[in-house]
C-alpha positions as CSV (number, residue, x, y, z in Angstrom):
1,M,113.4,162.6,92.4
2,D,114.3,164.9,89.6
3,K,116.7,163.4,87.0
4,I,119.8,165.2,85.8
5,E,120.7,164.6,82.2
6,L,124.3,163.7,81.4
7,R,126.3,163.5,78.2
8,I,129.6,161.7,77.4
9,L,132.4,164.2,77.6
10,Q,135.4,161.9,77.0
11,I,136.9,158.4,77.5
12,S,140.5,158.3,78.7
13,Q,142.9,155.7,80.1
14,S,142.6,155.5,83.9
15,F,145.7,156.5,85.8
16,T,144.5,154.8,89.0
17,Q,143.9,151.3,87.6
18,T,145.8,149.4,84.9
19,Q,143.8,148.1,82.0
20,S,141.0,150.5,83.0
21,Y,139.5,153.6,81.4
22,T,137.4,156.4,82.7
23,V,134.3,157.6,80.9
24,L,133.6,161.1,81.9
25,L,130.0,162.2,81.9
26,A,129.0,165.9,82.2
27,E,125.8,167.6,83.3
28,V,124.0,168.9,80.2
29,N,123.0,172.0,82.1
30,G,125.6,172.3,84.7
31,I,129.3,172.2,85.6
32,R,129.7,168.9,87.3
33,T,131.2,165.8,85.9
34,L,130.8,162.1,86.8
35,P,133.9,160.0,86.3
36,I,133.1,156.2,86.0
37,V,135.9,153.7,85.8
38,I,135.2,150.9,83.2
39,G,137.1,148.1,81.6
40,A,139.0,148.2,78.3
41,F,136.4,146.1,76.4
42,E,133.6,148.3,77.7
43,A,135.5,151.5,76.7
44,Q,136.0,150.0,73.2
45,A,132.3,149.2,73.0
46,I,131.4,152.8,73.8
47,A,134.1,154.3,71.6
48,V,133.1,152.2,68.6
49,A,129.5,153.5,68.8
50,I,130.6,157.1,69.4
51,E,132.9,157.0,66.3
52,K,130.1,155.2,64.3
53,I,132.5,152.4,63.4
54,K,130.7,149.5,61.7
55,P,132.1,146.1,62.6
56,S,131.8,143.3,60.1
57,R,129.6,141.4,62.6
58,P,127.4,142.8,65.4
59,L,129.1,143.4,68.7
60,T,127.2,142.3,71.9
61,H,125.7,145.7,72.4
62,D,124.7,146.0,68.8
63,L,123.1,142.5,69.1
64,L,121.1,143.5,72.1
65,N,120.0,146.7,70.4
66,N,118.9,144.7,67.3
67,V,117.0,142.2,69.5
68,M,115.1,145.0,71.2
69,D,114.2,146.5,67.8
70,S,113.2,143.2,66.4
71,L,110.8,142.6,69.3
72,G,109.2,146.0,68.9
73,G,110.9,147.6,71.9
74,K,113.3,150.5,72.3
75,L,115.6,151.8,74.9
76,S,114.1,155.2,75.9
77,E,116.6,156.2,78.6
78,V,119.4,155.0,80.9
79,V,119.4,156.0,84.5
80,I,122.5,155.8,86.7
81,N,120.4,155.3,89.8
82,N,122.8,154.4,92.6
83,L,126.3,154.3,94.0
84,Q,127.2,151.7,96.7
85,D,130.7,150.9,97.9
86,G,132.2,152.6,94.9
87,V,130.1,150.7,92.4
88,F,127.7,152.5,90.1
89,Y,124.3,150.9,89.3
90,A,122.2,151.7,86.2
91,L,118.8,150.9,84.8
92,L,117.8,150.5,81.2
93,V,114.3,152.0,80.7
94,C,112.7,150.2,77.8
95,E,109.4,150.9,76.1
96,R,107.3,148.2,74.4
97,N,103.6,148.3,73.4
98,G,103.1,151.4,75.6
99,K,104.6,149.7,78.7
100,S,107.8,150.8,80.4
101,I,110.2,148.1,81.6
102,E,113.2,148.7,83.8
103,V,116.2,146.3,83.5
104,D,119.2,146.3,85.9
105,S,122.5,146.8,84.0
106,R,126.1,147.4,84.5
107,T,126.7,151.1,84.0
108,S,129.3,150.6,81.2
109,D,126.8,148.4,79.3
110,A,124.0,150.9,79.8
111,I,126.2,153.7,78.4
112,A,127.2,151.6,75.4
113,L,123.6,150.8,74.7
114,A,122.5,154.5,75.2
115,V,125.0,155.6,72.5
116,R,123.6,153.0,70.0
117,A,120.0,153.8,70.8
118,R,120.7,157.6,70.9
119,C,118.8,157.9,74.1
120,P,119.5,160.2,77.1
121,I,121.5,159.2,80.1
122,Y,120.4,160.5,83.5
123,T,121.4,160.4,87.1
124,Y,120.1,161.7,90.4
125,E,121.4,164.6,92.6
126,F,122.5,162.2,95.4
127,V,124.8,160.3,92.9
128,L,126.4,163.6,91.8
129,D,126.7,164.7,95.4
130,Q,128.6,161.5,96.2
131,A,130.9,161.1,93.1
132,G,130.5,164.2,91.0
133,L,133.4,166.6,90.4
134,V,133.2,170.3,89.6
135,L,135.4,171.4,86.8
136,E,138.0,173.9,87.9
137,E,138.4,177.2,86.1
138,T,141.6,175.9,84.4
139,D,139.7,172.9,83.1
140,F,137.6,173.0,79.9
141,G,133.9,173.4,80.7
142,A,131.5,170.9,79.3
143,E,130.8,173.0,76.2
144,E,134.4,174.1,75.7
145,A,135.7,170.5,76.0
146,A,133.3,169.4,73.2
147,E,134.8,172.2,71.0
148,K,138.4,171.7,72.1
149,P,140.6,171.1,69.1
150,K,141.9,167.6,68.8
151,K,145.7,167.0,68.7
152,E,147.1,165.7,65.5
153,K,146.4,162.0,65.2
154,V,149.2,159.5,65.4
155,K,149.6,157.5,62.2
156,P,152.0,154.6,62.6
157,Q,153.2,152.9,59.5
158,N,153.2,149.3,60.8
159,L,152.3,148.5,64.4
160,K,154.4,145.3,64.3
161,D,157.5,147.4,64.1
162,Y,156.8,149.0,67.6
163,S,158.0,147.7,70.9
164,R,155.3,146.9,73.5
165,P,156.2,150.0,75.6
166,D,156.0,152.1,72.5
167,L,152.6,150.5,71.6
168,E,151.3,151.4,75.1
169,K,152.5,155.0,74.6
170,L,150.8,155.1,71.2
171,L,147.6,153.7,72.7
172,K,147.5,156.4,75.3
173,E,148.1,159.1,72.6
174,A,145.4,157.6,70.4
175,L,142.9,157.7,73.3
176,D,143.9,161.2,74.3
177,N,143.4,162.3,70.7
178,E,140.0,160.4,70.7
179,D,141.2,158.3,67.8
180,Y,139.3,155.1,68.9
181,E,139.7,153.3,65.6
182,L,143.5,153.5,65.9
183,A,143.3,152.7,69.6
184,A,141.4,149.5,68.8
185,K,144.1,148.4,66.3
186,I,146.9,149.1,68.8
187,R,145.0,147.2,71.5
188,D,144.6,144.3,69.2
189,E,148.3,144.2,68.4
190,I,149.1,144.3,72.2
191,S,146.7,141.5,72.8
192,K,148.2,139.3,70.0
193,R,151.6,139.7,71.6
194,S,150.2,138.8,75.1
195,E,148.8,135.6,73.6
196,N,152.2,134.5,72.2
């Protein structure tokens, strides 16, 4: 089967499921997109890598990437290879000593690793046939969306001064503006309040 290369177009809050996000993948040489619903932590892991934010200690995906490097291997590609009962499946294709090894993975983890390893993400035609969406004329195409000007970023003075509904609104705005660093700070403030 021929593989179709995808790229990350955007990450946004999911309107269909609370505490979920959608990573939108777009065909590199086409007009279809593949929306995949992921959890908040997985969205953060992808966003941190896209924004090249350096945490003080390695996150789980950074750790796995470092382990592969230390053992002389590398992630050469990610393949979203199946869709069953609404669940996407993915393979990590790793290279070591001239051998190719395929490892089963959650799709969100595979994407987070692909961003860190700077390797391509692929899928198959039948996956796009089942779950792909064609961008409407009123939507931005894959190339236009990448060049779409970002809205002005929200810059709160002190997150502790905001109410929880206002924080949730700010979180949505930060994600819409692709300000993932601010989104992570807002999410952390919401989490602190949930723990109390």
